[in-house]
C-alpha positions in Angstrom: -95.0 98.0 -7.2 -93.3 99.9 -4.1 -94.4 102.8 -3.0 -91.3 104.5 -4.2 -92.4 102.8 -7.8 -95.7 104.2 -7.8 -94.7 107.9 -7.0 -91.7 107.5 -9.7 -94.7 106.2 -12.1 -97.1 109.0 -11.2 -94.1 111.6 -11.5 -93.5 110.1 -15.1 -97.3 110.7 -16.1 -97.2 114.2 -14.7 -94.0 115.0 -17.0 -95.6 113.5 -20.1 -98.8 115.5 -19.4 -97.1 118.4 -18.7 -94.7 118.3 -21.9 -97.3 117.8 -24.0 -99.1 121.1 -22.7 -95.8 122.7 -23.2 -95.8 121.5 -27.0 -99.6 122.8 -27.5 -98.7 126.3 -26.2 -95.7 126.8 -28.8 -95.8 127.8 -32.2 -99.6 128.8 -32.8 -100.1 130.4 -29.5 -102.2 129.6 -26.9 -105.3 128.0 -28.5 -103.7 125.0 -30.1 -100.0 123.8 -31.5 -99.8 123.2 -35.1 -98.3 120.3 -34.2 -100.1 117.2 -34.7 -99.0 115.9 -30.5 -101.6 113.9 -29.0 -102.3 112.0 -26.0 -105.4 109.8 -24.9 -108.2 110.4 -22.5 -108.6 108.1 -19.5 -111.2 106.5 -21.9 -108.3 105.3 -24.3 -109.4 108.6 -26.7 -107.3 110.6 -28.8 -106.9 114.4 -27.4 -104.6 117.3 -27.5 -104.1 120.0 -24.9 -105.7 123.3 -25.8 -104.6 126.4 -23.9 -107.4 129.5 -24.0 -106.8 132.5 -22.1 -109.7 134.1 -19.9 -110.6 136.8 -18.0 -112.6 136.7 -14.5 -115.0 139.3 -14.0 -116.2 139.4 -10.5 -119.8 140.7 -9.7 -121.1 142.3 -6.2 -119.0 142.8 -2.8 -116.8 139.7 -2.6 -113.1 141.4 -3.1 -111.9 139.6 -6.7 -108.3 139.9 -5.6 -110.1 137.1 -2.7 -111.6 135.5 -4.9 -109.8 134.6 -7.9 -106.9 133.1 -5.1 -109.5 130.6 -4.4 -111.1 128.1 -6.2 -113.0 129.1 -9.1 -115.3 126.3 -10.4 -115.2 126.0 -14.4 -116.3 123.8 -16.8 -115.1 123.7 -20.7 -117.3 122.1 -23.7 -115.8 122.0 -27.1 -118.4 121.8 -29.9 -121.0 120.7 -27.2 -119.2 118.3 -25.6 -117.2 118.4 -22.0 -114.0 118.2 -21.9 -111.2 117.1 -19.3 -109.7 120.3 -17.6 -105.9 119.7 -17.0 -105.2 122.9 -15.3 -106.3 126.5 -14.4 -103.1 129.1 -14.1 -102.9 132.5 -12.8 -101.2 134.6 -15.4 -101.9 138.3 -14.2 -99.9 141.1 -12.6 -96.3 140.3 -12.7 -96.8 137.8 -15.9 -95.1 139.3 -19.3 -97.4 139.6 -21.9 -96.9 140.6 -25.9 -99.0 143.6 -27.0 -99.1 145.5 -30.2 -100.9 148.6 -30.1 -102.6 149.8 -33.0 -104.1 153.3 -33.6 -106.0 154.3 -37.1 -104.0 157.0 -38.5 -107.1 159.4 -39.7 -109.1 159.1 -36.1 -110.0 162.7 -34.7 -107.1 165.0 -33.7 -108.5 165.2 -30.1 -107.2 161.4 -29.6 -103.5 163.1 -29.8 -104.2 164.5 -26.2 -104.3 160.3 -25.0 -101.0 159.9 -26.5 -99.7 160.5 -23.0 -101.9 157.9 -21.2 -101.1 155.1 -23.6 -97.3 155.7 -23.2 -97.8 155.5 -19.4 -100.0 152.0 -20.1 -97.0 150.8 -21.8 -93.8 151.9 -19.3 -96.0 150.0 -16.5 -96.7 146.8 -18.3 -94.8 143.9 -16.5 -91.4 143.2 -16.8 -90.3 141.4 -19.6 -93.2 142.5 -21.8 -92.5 142.7 -25.5 -94.7 145.7 -26.9 -95.0 146.5 -30.9 -96.9 149.9 -32.1 -98.0 150.7 -35.5 -100.7 153.1 -37.1 -103.1 151.8 -39.6 -103.3 154.2 -42.5 -103.5 154.0 -46.6 -101.2 151.8 -48.1 -100.2 148.8 -45.2 -99.3 148.8 -41.7 -97.0 151.2 -40.3 -94.9 149.7 -37.9 -93.4 152.4 -35.5 -91.7 150.3 -33.1 -91.1 146.5 -33.8 -91.4 144.0 -30.8 -89.1 144.6 -28.0 -88.6 144.4 -24.6 -87.5 147.8 -24.1 -91.1 149.9 -22.8 -89.5 152.9 -22.5 -88.4 153.1 -26.2 -91.8 151.8 -27.3 -93.7 154.2 -24.9 -91.5 157.1 -27.2 -92.6 155.7 -30.7 -96.3 156.8 -29.9 -96.7 159.8 -32.0 -100.4 161.9 -32.6 -102.3 161.1 -35.1 -102.3 162.8 -38.7 -106.1 162.9 -38.5 -107.0 163.2 -42.0 -109.6 161.4 -44.3 -106.8 161.2 -46.8 -104.4 158.8 -45.0 -107.6 156.5 -43.9 -106.5 152.7 -44.6 -108.5 150.8 -46.8 -110.4 149.1 -43.6 -109.2 148.6 -40.2 -109.0 145.2 -40.4 -106.6 144.1 -43.2 -104.0 146.0 -40.9 -105.0 144.0 -38.0 -104.6 140.9 -40.0 -101.0 142.1 -40.8 -100.3 142.8 -37.4 -101.6 139.2 -36.2 -98.9 137.9 -38.3 -95.9 139.4 -36.3 -96.9 137.1 -33.2 -95.8 134.2 -35.0 -92.1 135.2 -34.4 -92.9 136.0 -30.8 -92.5 133.6 -27.6 -95.2 131.9 -26.3 -97.7 133.3 -23.4 -100.0 136.5 -23.1 -100.9 137.9 -26.0 -103.1 140.9 -27.1 -103.7 143.8 -29.1 -105.1 147.5 -28.4 -106.5 148.6 -31.1 -107.7 152.3 -31.0 -110.2 152.6 -34.3 -113.7 153.6 -35.6 -114.4 150.1 -36.2 -115.8 150.5 -39.8 -115.3 148.5 -42.7 -116.4 150.7 -46.0 -114.5 148.8 -48.5 -117.4 147.4 -50.1 -119.7 150.7 -49.6 -121.6 152.3 -47.0 -124.3 150.2 -47.3 -121.9 146.9 -46.7 -120.6 148.4 -42.9 -122.5 146.4 -40.8 -120.5 143.7 -38.6 -121.5 140.8 -39.9 -121.2 141.8 -43.9 -117.4 142.7 -43.3 -115.5 139.3 -44.6 -112.1 141.5 -43.5 -113.4 141.5 -39.8 -114.2 137.7 -40.1 -110.9 137.1 -41.2 -109.3 139.4 -38.2 -111.3 137.4 -35.7 -110.2 134.0 -37.1 -106.4 135.1 -37.4 -106.7 136.1 -33.6 -108.3 133.1 -32.5 -105.9 131.0 -34.2 -103.0 132.6 -32.2 -104.6 133.3 -29.2 -104.7 137.0 -29.4 -107.2 138.9 -27.3 -108.3 142.4 -28.8 -109.0 145.1 -26.9 -110.5 147.8 -28.6 -111.2 151.6 -28.1 -113.7 153.3 -30.1 -112.2 156.4 -31.6 -114.0 158.8 -34.4 -113.0 159.3 -37.6 -114.2 162.8 -39.9 -116.4 159.6 -41.7 -118.2 158.3 -38.5 -118.0 161.5 -36.3 -121.5 162.9 -37.6 -123.3 159.7 -38.9 -125.1 157.5 -36.2 -125.5 154.6 -38.3 -121.9 154.3 -39.5 -120.9 155.0 -35.8 -123.5 152.1 -34.6 -121.9 149.9 -37.3 -118.2 150.7 -36.1 -118.7 150.0 -32.4 -120.6 146.8 -33.1 -117.7 145.8 -35.3 -114.9 146.5 -32.5 -117.1 144.8 -30.3 -117.7 141.8 -32.6 -114.1 141.8 -32.7 -113.6 141.8 -29.3 -115.8 139.6 -27.9 -115.1 137.1 -30.1 -111.5 137.2 -29.3 -111.9 137.1 -25.5 -111.1 140.9 -25.6 -113.2 144.2 -24.7 -114.6 146.6 -26.4 -114.6 150.5 -24.7 -116.9 153.3 -26.1 -118.0 156.5 -24.5 -121.4 157.5 -26.0 -121.4 157.7 -29.8 -118.4 160.4 -29.6 -114.8 160.6 -28.9 -114.0 160.0 -25.3 -113.2 162.3 -23.1 -110.0 160.9 -21.9 -108.8 156.9 -22.4 -108.0 157.0 -18.5 -111.2 155.2 -17.6 -110.3 152.8 -20.2 -106.9 151.7 -19.2 -108.0 151.5 -16.0 -110.2 149.0 -16.5 -107.9 147.3 -19.0 -105.6 147.1 -16.6 -107.7 145.7 -14.4 -109.0 142.8 -17.3 -104.9 141.7 -17.7 -104.6 141.2 -13.6 -107.5 139.0 -13.8 -106.0 136.9 -16.7 -105.9 133.3 -16.4 -104.6 130.1 -18.8 -107.0 127.2 -18.9 -105.7 124.0 -20.3 -107.7 121.1 -21.1 -107.7 118.1 -23.4 -109.3 118.1 -26.6 -111.0 115.3 -28.0 -111.9 117.1 -31.5 -108.9 116.6 -33.7 -110.7 117.2 -37.1 -109.4 120.5 -38.2 -111.4 123.7 -38.7 -112.7 126.1 -36.0 -114.0 124.8 -32.7 -116.8 126.2 -30.4 -115.9 126.6 -27.1 -118.1 127.4 -23.7 -116.4 128.0 -20.4 -118.7 128.3 -17.7 -118.3 129.5 -14.3 -120.7 128.4 -11.1 -119.1 130.5 -8.7 -121.4 132.8 -7.6 -120.9 136.3 -8.8 -118.0 135.3 -11.1 -118.2 136.1 -15.0 -115.5 134.9 -17.7 -114.4 136.3 -20.6 -112.6 134.3 -23.7 -112.8 133.4 -26.8 -115.8 132.0 -28.5 -113.4 129.3 -29.9 -109.7 128.5 -32.1 -109.2 127.2 -35.6 -107.0 124.1 -35.8 
């Protein structure tokens, strides 16, 4: 084979792998396409490309911007078996994001003072981002603004939460699931939810409100993983959770689990209402700026949940990512 033919052959393989990756990032979001497109590993085993969003966190004195532009050593395993990484691509800073801002409508009235900060956060998102706004309340999700690229219009759609118990949702996670389904009609790319809530599910009684007892919390995690939506949560108390330490702990633990298992992050300020969302938003912006997309070949083609483990061997680097995905 001539040198030109060799280069054409290599280019053909690259295009084939790239096309599979693009197919894998389509209908079902980043984690896994719902199509059945497969390829072969070097050993001849069938495999499918999977794209996992993850966030790099840097500890110590090393500048994160300097480190992220250099090689960070990552290894991936799925269901306990090593997988082959195809690519690692930076997505932060200027990469558009599909985002839904959800606010529980019965949070305490002081949260209304944070609307201005949330609106400014929306306005400063990267160009090309598409954002929606909704309120969790009695009945079903109230969509104040459908997905749009008009960030100014979306920012203006935010309103002060009503702040009374009579508008409380059945539980926040039922309507989070409803919101997650709205990503199905959105283009592939970065996906996230910013959830302002007390995190408490008392739909089966106060005594069954722990994060391990909520079936709808688990369903919300499953649906977010299926669509590769990272959920970032800001804890805000309601009349129900404002004075009960056990309920506060259950609500915060539920939000922690929701965020941890979807590749996001939960933000609290003690057990009460935060004095300001500004520190949360600053850290959230930093997390979004450090997002990358890792693509690997999955050798597990069976349906169901697949647990993912991503490890960095680079000193001072931690990674946040979804605990797995559902095929």
